[in-house]
C-alpha positions in Angstrom: -14.0 -77.2 -46.0 -12.4 -74.6 -43.6 -15.1 -72.3 -44.2 -17.7 -74.9 -43.2 -15.9 -75.7 -40.1 -15.6 -72.1 -39.0 -19.4 -71.6 -39.7 -20.3 -74.5 -37.7 -17.9 -73.4 -34.8 -19.5 -69.8 -34.9 -22.9 -71.4 -35.0 -22.2 -73.5 -31.8 -20.8 -70.5 -29.9 -23.9 -68.6 -30.9 -26.1 -71.2 -29.6 -24.3 -71.3 -26.5 -24.6 -67.8 -25.9 -28.2 -67.8 -26.5 -28.7 -70.9 -24.3 -26.4 -69.5 -21.3 -27.8 -66.2 -20.0 -25.4 -63.7 -18.3 -24.4 -63.9 -14.8 -26.8 -61.2 -13.7 -29.7 -62.7 -15.7 -29.5 -66.0 -13.5 -32.4 -66.5 -11.3 -30.4 -67.6 -8.2 -28.0 -64.7 -8.6 -31.0 -62.3 -8.9 -32.4 -63.8 -5.7 -29.1 -63.6 -3.8 -28.6 -59.9 -4.8 -32.2 -59.1 -3.8 -31.8 -61.0 -0.3 -28.5 -59.1 0.3 -29.9 -55.7 -0.7 -32.9 -56.1 1.7 -30.7 -57.3 4.4 -28.3 -54.4 4.1 -31.3 -52.0 4.1 -32.7 -53.8 7.2 -29.6 -53.7 9.0 -28.9 -49.9 8.2 -32.5 -49.3 9.6 -31.8 -51.3 12.7 -28.8 -49.3 13.5 -30.7 -46.1 13.0 -33.4 -47.4 15.6 -30.7 -48.6 17.9 -28.9 -45.3 18.0 -31.1 -43.9 21.0 -30.4 -47.2 22.9 -26.8 -46.8 22.4 -26.9 -43.1 23.6 -29.1 -44.1 26.5 -26.7 -46.9 27.7 -23.6 -44.9 27.1 -24.9 -41.6 28.9 -26.0 -43.7 31.9 -22.4 -44.7 32.6 -20.9 -41.2 32.0 -19.8 -38.8 34.9 -21.7 -35.5 34.8 -18.7 -33.5 33.5 -18.7 -35.3 30.1 -22.3 -35.9 29.3 -22.4 -33.0 26.9 -18.9 -33.1 25.9 -18.1 -32.8 22.1 -17.0 -34.8 20.1 -19.2 -37.3 22.0 -17.7 -40.2 23.8 -19.4 -43.7 23.3 -17.3 -46.4 24.8 -16.9 -46.9 28.5 -13.4 -47.8 29.8 -12.0 -46.9 26.3 -13.0 -43.4 26.1 -14.2 -42.5 29.5 -14.2 -43.9 33.0 -17.6 -45.8 33.8 -19.5 -44.4 36.8 -21.6 -47.1 38.0 -22.8 -45.0 40.9 -25.4 -43.4 38.6 -27.7 -46.4 39.0 -27.9 -46.6 42.7 -28.1 -42.9 43.1 -30.9 -42.5 40.4 -32.9 -45.3 41.9 -32.6 -43.7 45.4 -33.9 -40.5 44.0 -36.9 -41.8 42.3 -37.8 -44.1 45.3 -37.8 -47.1 43.1 -39.3 -49.7 45.5 -42.4 -47.7 45.8 -42.8 -46.5 42.1 -42.0 -49.9 40.8 -44.4 -51.5 43.1 -47.1 -49.2 42.0 -46.3 -49.6 38.4 -46.4 -53.4 38.9 -49.8 -53.1 40.6 -51.3 -51.0 37.7 -49.6 -53.0 34.8 -50.4 -56.5 36.0 -54.0 -55.6 37.2 -54.9 -54.0 33.9 -53.3 -56.9 31.8 -55.6 -59.3 33.5 -58.5 -56.8 33.3 -58.0 -56.4 29.5 -57.8 -60.2 28.8 -60.7 -61.1 31.1 -63.1 -58.3 30.1 -62.1 -58.6 26.3 -62.5 -62.4 26.1 -65.8 -62.4 28.1 -67.6 -59.6 26.0 -66.1 -60.9 22.8 -67.5 -64.5 23.6 -70.9 -62.8 23.9 -70.7 -61.0 20.6 -69.2 -64.1 18.8 -71.5 -66.8 20.0 -74.9 -65.6 21.5 -77.8 -64.6 19.4 -79.7 -61.5 20.6 -81.8 -58.8 19.1 -79.7 -55.7 18.4 -76.5 -57.6 18.7 -75.0 -56.1 15.6 -76.1 -52.5 16.4 -74.4 -52.7 19.9 -71.2 -54.1 18.3 -71.2 -51.3 15.5 -71.6 -48.7 18.5 -68.7 -50.5 20.3 -66.3 -50.2 17.3 -67.6 -46.6 16.6 -66.0 -45.7 20.2 -62.5 -46.4 18.5 -63.0 -43.1 16.5 -63.4 -41.0 19.7 -59.9 -39.6 20.6 -58.4 -41.0 23.7 -57.7 -37.4 25.4 -61.4 -36.4 25.0 -62.5 -39.0 27.5 -60.0 -37.8 30.1 -62.0 -34.8 31.4 -65.4 -36.5 32.0 -63.4 -39.5 33.5 -61.5 -37.1 35.8 -64.6 -35.4 37.0 -66.2 -38.7 37.7 -63.3 -40.0 39.7 -62.9 -36.7 41.5 -66.5 -36.6 42.8 -66.0 -40.2 43.9 -63.0 -39.1 45.9 -60.6 -41.5 44.0 -58.0 -38.9 42.8 -54.5 -39.3 44.0 -55.1 -43.2 44.3 -54.5 -46.0 41.9 -58.1 -46.8 41.4 -58.6 -44.4 38.4 -56.0 -46.4 36.6 -57.1 -49.9 37.6 -60.9 -49.8 37.5 -61.5 -48.7 33.8 -59.9 -51.7 32.0 -62.3 -53.9 33.7 -64.9 -52.6 31.6 -63.5 -53.5 28.3 -61.4 -52.1 25.6 -63.2 -51.8 22.0 -60.1 -52.9 20.2 -59.4 -55.9 22.4 -63.1 -57.1 22.1 -62.9 -56.6 18.4 -59.6 -58.6 18.0 -60.9 -61.5 20.2 -64.2 -61.5 18.6 -62.7 -62.0 15.2 -60.6 -64.7 16.5 -63.6 -66.6 18.0 -65.8 -66.1 14.8 -63.1 -68.3 12.9 -63.6 -71.1 15.2 -66.4 -73.6 13.9 -69.6 -73.7 15.8 -69.4 -77.6 15.4 -66.9 -77.5 18.2 -69.4 -75.9 20.5 -72.1 -78.4 19.5 -69.6 -81.3 20.3 -69.0 -80.0 23.6 -72.7 -79.4 24.3 -73.2 -83.1 23.6 -70.4 -83.9 26.3 -72.5 -81.9 28.6 -70.7 -78.6 28.6 -72.6 -75.3 29.2 -71.7 -71.9 28.0 -68.9 -71.4 30.7 -67.6 -74.8 29.8 -67.6 -74.0 26.0 -65.8 -70.6 26.7 -63.2 -72.0 29.1 -62.5 -75.5 27.4 -63.2 -74.9 23.8 -62.6 -71.2 22.7 -59.9 -69.9 25.1 -57.5 -72.6 24.2 -58.0 -71.8 20.4 -57.3 -68.2 20.8 -54.3 -68.2 23.0 -52.2 -66.4 20.5 -54.7 -63.4 20.5 -54.8 -63.5 24.2 -51.1 -63.2 24.4 -51.1 -60.3 22.0 -53.8 -58.5 24.4 -51.8 -59.2 27.4 -48.4 -58.2 26.0 -49.9 -55.0 24.4 -51.6 -54.2 27.8 -48.7 -54.8 29.9 -46.4 -52.8 27.8 -48.8 -49.8 27.4 -49.7 -49.6 31.2 -46.0 -49.9 32.1 -45.0 -46.9 30.1 -48.2 -44.9 30.5 -47.5 -41.2 31.5 -50.6 -39.1 30.8 -53.3 -40.8 33.2 -50.9 -41.1 36.1 -49.9 -37.4 35.6 -53.5 -36.4 35.7 -54.6 -38.6 38.7 -51.5 -39.1 41.0 -49.9 -36.3 43.0 -48.2 -37.9 46.0 -45.1 -39.8 45.7 -46.4 -42.8 47.5 -48.7 -43.5 44.5 -46.6 -42.4 41.7 -45.6 -44.8 38.9 -42.4 -45.2 37.3 -43.2 -42.9 34.2 -44.0 -40.0 36.7 -40.9 -40.7 38.7 -38.6 -40.5 35.7 -40.1 -37.1 34.8 -39.0 -35.8 38.4 -35.5 -35.7 37.1 -36.3 -32.9 34.8 -35.3 -29.6 36.3 -37.2 -26.4 35.4 -34.1 -24.3 34.9 -31.3 -26.5 33.8 -29.2 -28.8 35.8 -31.0 -31.9 34.9 -28.8 -35.0 35.8 -29.2 -36.7 32.3 -26.7 -39.3 33.3 -29.0 -40.5 36.2 -32.0 -40.0 34.3 -30.7 -42.5 31.4 -29.7 -44.9 34.2 -33.1 -44.9 35.7 -34.6 -45.2 32.0 -32.4 -48.3 31.5 -33.8 -50.0 34.7 -37.4 -49.0 33.6 -36.8 -50.8 30.3 -35.5 -54.1 31.6 -39.0 -55.6 32.4 -40.3 -54.6 29.0 -37.2 -56.2 27.2 -37.5 -59.3 29.2 -41.2 -59.5 28.6 -40.5 -59.3 24.6 -37.8 -61.9 24.5 -40.1 -64.2 26.6 -43.1 -63.7 24.8 -42.1 -62.6 21.2 -43.1 -66.0 19.8 -46.7 -65.7 20.9 -46.9 -61.9 19.9 -45.5 -62.7 16.2 -47.9 -65.7 16.1 -50.9 -63.6 16.9 -50.0 -61.1 14.4 -49.4 -63.7 11.7 -52.7 -65.5 12.5 -54.8 -62.4 12.5 -53.3 -61.3 9.3 -54.0 -64.7 7.7 -57.5 -65.1 9.0 -58.4 -61.4 8.6 
């Protein structure tokens, strides 16, 4: 009798152990461990990416005497006395009213130019039927394979002969002729919009312009936001083209003005350079936080629709 009872108890415990998986084998535990591991990995990567930002902010407040002092001091008011005079001194040196005004002119003009030219040309490729349209589109896309720097020499010769060197015109005119990538991106968005919506608009009396403005543009707001944000960020930080075309301080942009802090034989005021860089980053950071929803939405939609 005792043997039978012991056997049944052992069988019951064995059945429970078979039915009840170990703690690590449970699905919700696995998911929690996986999410925790990914979170730790992303947090570590974020700290690595934020290291230059922390260095920039800390250095912008340091007196000149401790910029390169080792071991490095990071915390103002705790490890060193913050010198806020670095900011007005750096802005005065770079002539910030002039250079930021020029940068705003170039960035805002090019943002509207990229959006308008890209949308108009993409509309033609997406909706109009014409002989050789596919060949022209293939030629347009093929220009993406041409390195950016190879176009700088013929462009410089063109603007030089037109007498536009040392003006903002070489920076603000080319975007009005369209960008191959922007045209491709907006065309792909327009291709996903059913043509039945165009036909319904035609029934209501809309012409090609009306269809473009009232039917297609509202449907591709996310893509237009991506083009606008990308264009504004690129032109705000662009260094190569302004370096080639702009010589006088009265037409320089912020990127060139920041390079003026560099001394040829040492003596670069890195604390003031970092202070000016912080000020230069403020508009881009504000733009990111204001428009990140539209930017992420555009990326997600383009990834889903292909």
